[in-house]
C-alpha positions as CSV (number, residue, x, y, z in Angstrom):
1,X,-43.0,-44.5,-14.3
2,X,-43.2,-43.5,-18.1
3,X,-45.3,-46.0,-20.0
4,X,-42.6,-46.6,-22.5
5,X,-39.8,-47.3,-20.0
6,X,-39.1,-50.9,-19.4
7,X,-37.9,-52.4,-16.1
8,X,-34.3,-53.6,-16.8
9,X,-31.1,-53.9,-14.9
10,X,-29.1,-50.6,-15.2
11,X,-25.9,-52.6,-15.2
12,X,-26.8,-54.6,-18.2
13,X,-29.0,-52.5,-20.5
14,X,-29.8,-49.0,-21.4
15,X,-33.2,-47.8,-22.9
16,X,-33.0,-45.0,-25.5
17,X,-35.8,-42.4,-25.8
18,X,-37.2,-44.2,-28.9
19,X,-37.6,-47.4,-26.8
20,X,-34.6,-49.2,-28.3
21,X,-32.8,-51.5,-25.8
22,X,-29.0,-51.2,-25.8
23,X,-26.8,-53.8,-24.2
24,X,-24.0,-52.6,-21.8
25,X,-20.9,-54.8,-22.1
26,X,-18.7,-55.3,-19.0
27,X,-15.6,-56.9,-20.7
28,X,-13.9,-58.0,-23.9
29,X,-15.1,-61.1,-25.6
30,X,-12.6,-64.0,-25.8
31,X,-11.9,-63.4,-29.5
32,X,-11.1,-59.8,-29.0
33,X,-8.8,-60.6,-26.1
34,X,-7.0,-63.2,-28.2
35,X,-6.6,-60.6,-31.0
36,X,-5.1,-58.1,-28.6
37,X,-2.7,-60.7,-27.1
38,X,-1.6,-61.7,-30.7
39,X,-0.9,-58.1,-31.6
40,X,1.1,-57.5,-28.5
41,X,3.1,-60.7,-29.2
42,X,3.9,-59.6,-32.8
43,X,5.0,-56.2,-31.5
44,X,7.3,-57.8,-28.9
45,X,8.8,-60.1,-31.5
46,X,9.6,-57.1,-33.7
47,X,11.0,-55.0,-30.8
48,X,13.2,-57.6,-29.1
49,X,15.8,-57.9,-31.9
50,X,16.0,-54.1,-32.2
51,X,16.6,-53.9,-28.4
52,X,19.2,-56.7,-28.5
53,X,21.0,-54.9,-31.5
54,X,21.0,-51.6,-29.6
55,X,22.4,-53.3,-26.5
56,X,25.1,-55.0,-28.6
57,X,26.0,-51.8,-30.3
58,X,26.4,-50.1,-27.0
59,X,28.7,-53.1,-25.8
60,X,30.8,-52.8,-29.0
61,X,31.2,-49.1,-28.4
62,X,32.3,-49.7,-24.8
63,X,34.8,-52.5,-26.0
64,X,36.1,-50.0,-28.6
65,X,36.5,-47.4,-25.8
66,X,38.4,-49.9,-23.7
67,X,41.0,-50.3,-26.4
68,X,41.3,-46.6,-27.0
69,X,42.1,-46.1,-23.3
70,X,44.7,-48.9,-23.6
71,X,46.1,-47.0,-26.7
72,X,46.3,-43.8,-24.6
73,X,48.0,-45.7,-21.7
74,X,50.6,-47.3,-24.1
75,X,51.5,-44.0,-25.7
76,X,51.8,-42.3,-22.3
77,X,54.1,-45.1,-21.3
78,X,56.0,-44.7,-24.6
79,X,56.5,-40.9,-23.9
80,X,58.1,-41.8,-20.6
81,X,60.1,-44.9,-21.6
82,X,60.7,-44.2,-25.3
83,X,59.3,-47.6,-26.0
84,X,56.3,-49.8,-25.4
85,X,56.5,-52.3,-22.3
86,X,57.7,-55.7,-23.0
87,X,55.1,-58.4,-23.6
88,X,56.3,-60.1,-20.5
89,X,59.5,-60.0,-18.4
90,X,61.6,-63.1,-18.7
91,X,64.8,-64.1,-17.0
92,X,66.4,-61.5,-14.8
93,X,69.0,-62.1,-12.1
94,X,68.1,-65.7,-11.8
95,X,64.3,-65.0,-11.3
96,X,61.6,-65.5,-13.9
97,X,59.3,-62.5,-13.3
98,X,56.6,-63.3,-15.7
99,X,54.9,-59.9,-15.2
100,X,53.2,-58.8,-18.4
101,X,52.7,-55.5,-20.2
102,X,49.4,-54.7,-18.7
103,X,51.0,-54.7,-15.2
104,X,53.3,-52.0,-16.3
105,X,50.4,-49.8,-17.6
106,X,48.6,-49.8,-14.3
107,X,49.6,-46.2,-13.4
108,X,48.3,-45.0,-16.8
109,X,44.9,-46.7,-16.4
110,X,44.1,-45.2,-13.0
111,X,45.4,-48.2,-11.1
112,X,48.3,-46.5,-9.3
113,X,47.6,-48.0,-5.8
114,X,47.6,-51.5,-7.3
115,X,50.8,-51.0,-9.2
116,X,52.5,-49.7,-6.0
117,X,51.6,-52.9,-4.2
118,X,52.9,-55.1,-7.1
119,X,56.1,-53.1,-7.6
120,X,57.1,-52.6,-4.0
121,X,55.7,-54.8,-1.2
122,X,53.2,-57.1,-2.6
123,X,53.4,-60.9,-2.7
124,X,53.9,-61.5,-5.6
125,X,55.8,-58.4,-6.7
126,X,57.8,-57.4,-9.6
127,X,61.1,-58.2,-8.0
128,X,60.4,-61.8,-7.1
129,X,58.0,-62.6,-9.9
130,X,54.5,-63.8,-10.2
131,X,53.2,-66.6,-7.8
132,X,53.7,-70.2,-8.7
133,X,50.8,-72.2,-9.5
134,X,50.8,-73.9,-6.1
135,X,50.9,-70.6,-4.1
136,X,47.8,-69.6,-2.3
137,X,45.8,-66.8,-3.9
138,X,46.8,-63.3,-3.0
139,X,44.5,-60.2,-3.5
140,X,46.5,-58.5,-6.1
141,X,46.7,-60.4,-9.4
142,X,43.2,-61.6,-9.1
143,X,41.9,-58.0,-9.3
144,X,39.2,-57.6,-11.9
145,X,39.7,-54.6,-14.0
146,X,36.6,-53.5,-15.9
147,X,38.6,-51.5,-18.4
148,X,40.2,-54.8,-19.6
149,X,37.0,-56.8,-20.0
150,X,34.8,-56.8,-23.2
151,X,31.2,-56.3,-22.0
152,X,30.0,-58.8,-24.7
153,X,32.1,-61.6,-23.2
154,X,30.2,-63.3,-20.3
155,X,33.2,-65.4,-19.2
156,X,34.1,-65.6,-15.6
157,X,36.1,-62.6,-14.3
158,X,39.0,-64.7,-12.9
159,X,40.6,-68.0,-13.8
160,X,43.5,-70.3,-13.0
161,X,46.5,-70.9,-15.2
162,X,46.7,-74.6,-14.5
163,X,44.4,-77.4,-13.4
164,X,44.3,-77.6,-9.6
165,X,46.0,-74.3,-9.1
166,X,45.1,-72.2,-6.1
167,X,46.1,-68.9,-7.7
168,X,43.4,-66.9,-9.4
169,X,44.2,-64.3,-12.0
170,X,42.1,-61.5,-13.2
171,X,41.0,-62.0,-16.8
172,X,41.4,-59.7,-19.7
173,X,40.0,-59.7,-23.2
174,X,42.9,-57.9,-24.8
175,X,46.2,-59.6,-25.4
176,X,49.0,-57.8,-27.2
177,X,50.2,-58.8,-30.7
178,X,53.4,-60.8,-31.1
179,X,53.1,-61.3,-34.9
180,X,52.7,-64.7,-36.5
181,X,54.4,-68.0,-36.9
182,X,56.3,-67.9,-40.2
183,X,56.6,-71.7,-40.2
184,X,52.9,-72.1,-40.6
185,X,52.2,-70.0,-43.7
186,X,50.1,-72.8,-45.2
187,X,47.7,-73.0,-42.4
188,X,44.2,-71.6,-43.1
189,X,45.3,-69.3,-45.9
190,X,42.2,-70.2,-47.8
191,X,39.9,-70.8,-44.9
192,X,37.5,-72.5,-44.7
193,X,38.6,-74.5,-47.7
194,X,39.6,-77.3,-47.8
195,X,37.1,-78.6,-45.2
196,X,39.6,-81.0,-43.8
197,X,41.8,-78.3,-42.3
198,X,42.0,-78.5,-38.6
199,X,43.8,-76.8,-35.7
200,X,47.4,-75.8,-36.3
201,X,50.1,-77.9,-34.5
202,X,49.7,-77.7,-30.8
203,X,53.1,-76.0,-30.3
204,X,52.0,-73.2,-32.6
205,X,48.6,-72.9,-31.2
206,X,49.8,-72.6,-27.6
207,X,53.1,-71.1,-28.2
208,X,55.1,-73.9,-26.6
209,X,58.5,-73.4,-24.9
210,X,60.4,-74.2,-28.1
211,X,58.8,-71.1,-29.7
212,X,59.7,-68.5,-27.1
213,X,62.8,-67.2,-28.9
214,X,61.3,-67.5,-32.3
215,X,58.2,-65.6,-31.2
216,X,60.3,-62.7,-29.8
217,X,62.9,-62.6,-32.6
218,X,61.2,-63.9,-35.8
219,X,57.4,-63.4,-35.5
220,X,57.8,-59.8,-36.1
221,X,55.2,-58.3,-33.7
222,X,55.4,-55.4,-31.2
223,X,55.4,-57.6,-28.1
224,X,57.3,-60.6,-26.9
225,X,59.7,-61.6,-24.1
226,X,61.7,-58.7,-22.9
227,X,60.9,-56.7,-26.0
228,X,61.6,-53.0,-26.1
229,X,59.9,-51.8,-29.3
230,X,58.5,-48.4,-30.0
231,X,57.1,-46.2,-32.7
232,X,60.5,-45.8,-34.3
233,X,60.5,-49.6,-35.0
234,X,57.2,-49.4,-36.9
235,X,58.7,-48.8,-40.3
236,X,55.5,-50.2,-42.0
237,X,53.7,-47.1,-40.5
238,X,52.1,-47.1,-37.1
239,X,48.6,-47.0,-38.7
240,X,49.4,-50.4,-40.4
241,X,50.5,-52.2,-37.3
242,X,48.3,-54.3,-34.9
243,X,49.2,-53.7,-31.3
244,X,46.5,-55.1,-29.2
245,X,43.5,-57.2,-30.2
246,X,40.4,-59.0,-28.6
247,X,40.3,-62.5,-27.5
248,X,37.1,-64.3,-26.3
249,X,37.1,-66.4,-23.1
250,X,37.3,-70.2,-23.9
251,X,34.2,-72.2,-23.1
252,X,35.5,-73.9,-19.9
253,X,32.8,-76.5,-19.9
254,X,34.6,-78.2,-22.7
255,X,36.7,-81.1,-21.6
256,X,39.1,-80.2,-24.5
257,X,40.0,-76.9,-23.0
258,X,42.9,-77.0,-20.7
259,X,42.9,-74.8,-17.7
260,X,44.2,-71.4,-18.7
261,X,45.1,-72.4,-22.2
262,X,44.2,-69.7,-24.7
263,X,42.8,-67.4,-22.0
264,X,44.1,-63.9,-21.3
265,X,45.2,-62.6,-17.9
266,X,46.3,-59.0,-17.3
267,X,49.0,-59.7,-14.7
268,X,51.3,-61.7,-17.0
269,X,52.6,-65.2,-17.5
270,X,52.0,-67.0,-14.2
271,X,55.3,-69.0,-14.0
272,X,57.8,-68.9,-11.2
273,X,60.2,-71.6,-12.3
274,X,61.6,-70.9,-15.8
275,X,60.5,-69.8,-19.2
276,X,60.5,-73.4,-20.4
277,X,58.3,-74.7,-17.7
278,X,54.9,-74.9,-19.4
279,X,55.6,-71.6,-21.2
280,X,52.8,-72.0,-23.7
281,X,51.2,-69.8,-21.1
282,X,52.7,-66.8,-23.0
283,X,49.4,-66.9,-24.8
284,X,47.9,-65.5,-21.6
285,X,49.4,-62.0,-22.4
286,X,50.1,-62.0,-26.1
287,X,48.5,-63.4,-29.2
288,X,49.4,-64.5,-32.7
289,X,47.8,-63.8,-36.1
290,X,48.6,-67.3,-37.6
291,X,45.1,-68.4,-37.5
292,X,41.8,-66.8,-38.7
293,X,40.0,-64.3,-36.6
294,X,37.3,-66.1,-34.6
295,X,38.8,-69.5,-35.4
296,X,37.2,-71.9,-32.9
297,X,34.5,-69.6,-31.9
298,X,31.7,-71.9,-32.8
299,X,29.4,-71.2,-29.9
300,X,26.7,-69.8,-32.2
301,X,26.6,-73.0,-34.3
302,X,24.9,-75.8,-32.6
303,X,26.0,-74.7,-29.1
304,X,29.6,-76.1,-29.6
305,X,32.1,-74.8,-27.1
306,X,34.6,-72.1,-27.9
307,X,38.0,-73.8,-28.0
308,X,41.2,-72.4,-26.5
309,X,43.3,-70.4,-28.9
310,X,46.4,-68.2,-29.1
311,X,44.8,-66.1,-31.8
312,X,42.2,-63.4,-31.7
313,X,38.4,-63.4,-31.8
314,X,35.4,-61.9,-29.9
315,X,31.8,-62.4,-29.1
316,X,30.9,-59.6,-31.5
317,X,29.4,-60.9,-34.8
318,X,31.8,-61.0,-37.7
319,X,35.2,-60.2,-36.3
320,X,36.9,-58.2,-33.5
321,X,38.5,-54.9,-32.5
322,X,42.2,-54.2,-32.8
323,X,44.2,-51.2,-31.5
324,X,46.6,-49.9,-34.1
325,X,50.0,-48.4,-33.5
326,X,48.8,-44.8,-34.0
327,X,46.1,-45.3,-31.3
328,X,43.2,-45.9,-33.7
329,X,40.8,-48.8,-33.0
330,X,39.4,-50.8,-36.0
331,X,37.0,-53.6,-36.3
332,X,38.5,-56.2,-38.6
333,X,36.4,-58.7,-40.3
334,X,36.9,-62.5,-39.6
335,X,36.9,-62.7,-43.4
336,X,40.0,-60.5,-43.9
337,X,42.6,-61.7,-46.4
338,X,45.0,-63.9,-44.3
339,X,48.1,-62.4,-45.9
340,X,46.9,-58.9,-45.2
341,X,46.1,-59.9,-41.6
342,X,49.4,-61.5,-41.0
343,X,51.2,-58.5,-42.6
344,X,49.4,-56.2,-40.2
345,X,50.6,-58.2,-37.2
346,X,54.3,-57.4,-38.1
347,X,55.6,-54.0,-37.6
348,X,58.5,-53.8,-40.0
349,X,58.2,-56.5,-42.7
350,X,57.8,-54.1,-45.6
351,X,54.6,-55.5,-47.0
352,X,52.0,-53.3,-48.5
353,X,48.7,-54.1,-46.7
354,X,46.2,-52.2,-48.7
355,X,42.5,-51.9,-47.6
356,X,41.4,-54.1,-44.6
């Protein structure tokens, strides 16, 4: 051996030619490891919000596309029938049909087979009307149509129209617009002031049976019971008329939320008796612009449940999407001027809406 070479473990040290002993490290020190972990944690904390924002942006784009497809379907239907479909079918030859506007659009959204079942031989079908709440579930009206669901809304895909009902209905996030209640002009015009303002009267909120004729004849929207309105009726300009909007799924864990109230089902108004038998359920296919956008959607504040509503709102931050009469889709802020918002919900009131 060389006289200047020292006997050392080759795994632990190395001797340089000048005789200097150099240590070989096998791992990071604890401090170095903690520093690396801290850096990774900071990077993840910075990255996660960006990833979440990107995902929500993608979901908003998909939601907007859903409404655009509905717009195309409505205009294709209009080209065939010279009018948009009714909000829902009311009394006809002694039967209360209840089928809603989305049922009539099925052939135009690539759901022809489902439409054929409902219109010809299904139970329920468009001749005898939707199933009563006590009728066993049938595999038609509980179909889940992805094109009618907002990807940001994590609510269950189906629901019942009344507590204890055996009938499941496929949920939608897109009720048609029936206008607004002209008797409630003083409600939430200056929201959120005064702070003591609460929910509008229950009949207005849920569109009670006493409001059916008023909603169809006086509320001024494009859709209602047995309506037959089209582009020709939009004298305010089709680009200034709200046709379809978003509605979030109520938080069903809340004891205050009645089964089905304020929800949205694509099949229609699930009644088989009469239009005055619990007919606040019209809110399941159409919506009103009496109340502020996102009113009651307080899930982001202290975990409070979203209440049932006959209005509009979404799980997107700051507002919701609306389909206009000309087929365009716009995101309208929850802070929009209430007079402008209500004027947009009517198709021929002559009001000048301005920017929104």
